[in-house]
N, C-alpha and C positions, 0 to 999 in steps of 0.2 A: 504493500500500500504506500509506502514511502516514495517509491519511484513515481507514482502517479501524482502525489502532491508536489514533488519536485518539478514535474513537467508543468503542472498548473501554475506553480509559482513562477517558472520561467516564462510561461505564456503571459501571465499578468504583468510581469516586469517588462517584457518586450512591448506590451500594449501601452504601459505607462510611459516607457521611453519614447514610443512613437507619438503619443499625445503631447508630451513635453516638447518634442522636436517641432511638431506642428504649431504649438502655441508660440514657441520662440520665433519661428518663421513669420508668424502673423504679427508679432510685436516688433520685429526689427524693420519692417517696411516703413520707410520715412518718406514724407511728402513735403515739398516746399510750396507754399502758397504765395501768390502775388499780393494778396490783401486779406484782411480778416473776413470780408464778404465771401471770397472764394473758398476760404476754409469752412465757413458756415454752410455754403452750398454743397460742398463735398460731404459734410457731416449729415446734412438733411438727406442726401441721396443714399446714404448707408444706414440710416436709422429708421427702424420700423416703429411707428407709434401705435401702442395698443388701442384697440377700439374703445375701451372704457375711457381712456384719456381724451380721445377725440370727441366723444360725446360730452364729457364734462367741460371741455374747453369751449365747445359750441354753445353749451348752455350758459356759461359764464359770459361769453361775448354777447349773446343775445340779451342778457340782463343789464348790460352796460347802458347808461343813459346816453341818448344821442346828443350830439353837440348842437347848440343853437346856431342857426344860420347867421353869419355876420351881416350887420346892417350895411346898407349902401353908404358910400362915403358922404353923400349929401345929407343922409339922415343923421349920421354921427355928427356932422358939422352943425346941424340945426338943433340937435338935442341939448 
């Protein structure tokens, strides 16, 4: 029975090593951005927003008071 556990341990260690290598490859990729806006656009393209967050955000935005329309320059002058 010990040889089987050794094989299982070797397999699990090999899987862990592969996972660590994949994580290291993902983390070492560096990007240089021309501006903060470009960085944000790249982040938005990679980030998946959960549906619950989308719904809560839409509700919050719909509850925001609307801005009053600015008066014409002549109305401000005569006020």
